[in-house]
N, C-alpha and C positions, 0 to 999 in steps of 0.2 A: 244584544240578541236580535235575530231577524224578527221583524214585526208583521210581515205578511209572507205567505208561502203559497206555492202552487202544489196542489195534490194531483198527482198523475195517476189516474185509475188504470191498473193493469189487469184487472180481472178478466176482461173479455179475451185477453191473450194469455198471460201467465197463469191465470186461474183456470181457464177452460182447457189449456193444453195438458193439465195435470189430472183432469177428470176423464174417466174412461168413456163416458157417454158423450155423444155429440149434441150440443144444444141446438135447437131449431133456429134457423136464420131469423125468423120473425121475432123470436124471443130475444136474440142478441140485439136486434134493432130496438126493441122495446126497452131493454136494459140501458143501452147507450143513450137513447133519447131521454129517458127518465133521469139518468144521472146528470146529463147536461142541463136539464130543466131545474135540477136541484142546485146548480151552480158549479158543478165540476167542469173546469175549463180545458182539461187535457185528458184524453183517454187513448190508451194503447188498445186499438180495436182488433188487432189480429197480427198474424205473421205470415209472410210469404214463403212458406216451406212446402216441399212436395206433399200432396195429400196422402200419399202412401205412408209417409212417416208420421204425420199428424192429421188424421182425417178431421179432427176438431177445427182445423183452420182452413178447410177446403173452400169456404165461402168468403175468404178475406177480401177479395177484390170487390164483391158485392157489398160487403159491410163497410169498406172504406168509402165507396161511392155514396152509400146512404149517409154515413156520418158527415161527409162533406156538405150535405144539405142542411146541417144543423148550424144555426148562427152562432158565432163566437166560440166555436169548439175547435181546438187544435187536435188534429187527427194524427195519431202516431201509429206506425207500423214497424214491427221488427223484421229485419231481413238477415238471413244467414250468409248471403253471398251476393255477387254482382247480379246474377239472374233475378234474385229476389228484389234487389234494389231497382232494377229495370221495371219490374212489375209494379212496385210501390209508386215509383215516379209516374208511370203511365196512368195510375189510378188517381193521382193528385194528392198523395199523402203530404201533410204539412211538415212532418218530421219523420225521419227514418233512423232507426237505432240498430246497430249490429253488436251482438255479444262477442267480446274478445276475452277469452278465458286467460287469466294470469297463470293458471295451471296448464302446462302443455299437455299433460295426460288427459285432463278434462276437455281441452280444446279438441284433441283428436277424437275423443269419445263423442263429443257433442256435435262438431261440424266437420270432422275428418280432416282437419288441417293443423299443422304445427304452427308455431309462432311466426316463422318467416312467411309461410303461405298465407296466414291471416293478414299480416301487414301488407302483403301484395294485394290481397283482396280489398282491404280497406282503402288503399291508394287508388285502385281501379274504380271503386265506388265514389270516392272523393272527386276523381277526375270527371266521372259521369255527372255528378251533381254540378260541378263547375261549368259544364257544357250546356246546362239548361238555361233558358232565357231568364234574364233578370226579373225577379218578381215571381218566378215559378220554380225556384230552387228550394227543395226541402232542406230543413235544418238537419244536418247529419251529425249524430252523436254516437260515440262508442261507449258501450257499457263494459267497464272492466270487471268482468264476472270472476267469481271465486277470489276476489281481491282480499278477503279477510280469512281465507283458508279453504281447503279443498278436502272433500271426503275421500278422494283418491290419492292425494299427495300429502295431505296434512297442512301444517303452517307453511306459508310462503314468505320469503324475505321481503321486507318493505322495499329494499333497493330494486328488486325485480319488478314490483308494481310501478315504481316511479320510472324506471327505465322504459317499460313498455308503454306507459302513459305518454311519455315524451315521444316515443317512436310513432305512436298513433297520431299525435298532433302533427308531427313532421310529415306524416302520410297525407294530411290534408283535412282532417275532421274539424268540425267547428268547436267541439268540446268533448270532454270525457265525463262519465259518471262512474261512481264506485258501487259495485253490486255485491251484497252479502248473499251470494247464491245458496250457500250451505247453512246459513244461520249460525255461523261461528263467531261473529263480531261481538265485541264488548265495547262499552263507551270509551274507555281509555284508548283502545285500538282505533276506534273511529276518529277520535281527536288527533291522534298521532299521524294516522295515514292521510287524513284530509289535509293536515298542515304540510306534510311532506310533498304530496302531489300538487297542491296549490303552489308551493314554493318553486316547484319544477316547471309547471306549465302555465302559471298565472292564476291569480285569484278569480278572474272572470271566466276561466275555462273549466272549472269544476263547480257545478251548481246543484248536482243531483245525487241523491243516495237512494239505492234500491235495497231495502232492508227486510230481513225475515224475522219472524218471531218464534223460530223453532225452539229456542231455549228460554223464551220469556223475556228477552232483552230488547225487543223491537222498539218500544217507545222510549226506553232509556237511551238507546242508540240515536233515536231522533233528537233527543235533547242535546246530546253531544254534537250532532250535526248542526243544530240551530245555533249553538254557541260559536261555531266556526263559520257562520255565515251561509250555510247551505239554504237554498231557497226553493228547491223542488224535492218532494219525497214521493216515491212510488208506493202504492198500497193497493189492496184488493178487497172489494166488497165481500164481506163474510170471511175474509182470510183465505179465500180460495187460492191454491197455487203452490208451486214449488219448482223443482226442476227434474224432469224425467230421467236425466242423465247424471244426476248427483244423488245417490241413494240417501234417503233419510232427510232430504232438504225440503221438508214440508213447511208451510206456514208463512205466507206473506203477512205483513202488517195489515190489520183489519182497518179498512177505510173509515168505518163508523167510529171506532175507538180513537183513531188518529185525529179526525176532525173534532171530536168532542174534546180531547186534550188541548188541542191548539186553540179552539174557540174559547174554552174555559179560561185559558191563560191570557186571552186578549190578543192572540195572534190571528190575523185575518186570513181566512181561507176562501172567502167569497161563496161558501157553501151553506145552504139552508139545511141544517142537520135533521130537522123533522121530516123534510121531504126526502132526504137521503135515506133515512131509516125505512121509508116505505118502498124504496127500490128493491130492498131485500126480498119482498114478496114475489117480485117478478122472477128472480133467480130461483127461489125456493119452489115456485110452481113449475118452472121449466126443468128443474133437476130434482124431482121428488126423492127424498131420502138422502140426498147429498149433504154431508155435515157442513154447516155454516157456523162460523165462530164469531166471537165478539162479546165483550162484557157490557158495552153500552146498549146493544140491542136487547140483551137478556134482562138487564137491570132497569132499563128505561132512563129517561133524563131526570135529573134531580128536580124536585118541586121548585118552580119559579126560575128554572135555568134560563139565563141570558148570557150572551157573550160578555166576558169581563172586559173592563176598560184596559187599553194598552198601557 
């Protein structure tokens, strides 16, 4: 099993896009800075989408610029299309990620493109990335969203996920990640799909899982991913987030609970859990009344808690 993992915090993007209120820019900066100081090494800080669609993300360019000043932080931005990628690259994002829905119905609803159009968009972005000077090229990842099922189409064939993953790699992306956008995944399915996609695109081209806890299986699915060599897991502070275009898809994995589980198992995250728990206060103050989830923040750390030996 993997002995060290990267926790990619997605709350400032995935979390906030699902909250009706707009968090103040200064509060976002304080949140990101505090998480980085707690040892979180990768944060998805925003998305380059039209402000008319998601006013919560209107300040993403400023947030990326700020995050880039934080030492040892990989700054991730989500982009829906080539225009968004151009903006992310101009701001200096270290990593850009585009959601590619495995459900064509969801793709059209989410980004107004069918699969063929999305693959063309992915290739255009990959070409743009390749044109950047060496040393200034962002890592370009495709998130295979609704990979474990769709609220609009239901279950999707594994072969469809594999075929589209291969097509994305052929379009020029650096790697693919699997996203449980709707919270449908179970551990057996995670094991099966990770193995199939890795077999098709290469072990080193699938490193990330984006999992939701909608039905209480988030951490169980993490365990399945760990057993298959997954090294990066997306999560959200306080469990904020979901997908505004997938009804009922609430509930990102709670970062605090994920870090507690991994550190208790002796799996290194590089994160100071006590410092991480204090970051929650920044979000609670900025979004008064917004529900924040997590068993570890509610129960506290066990008496004498220390990281277990690997």
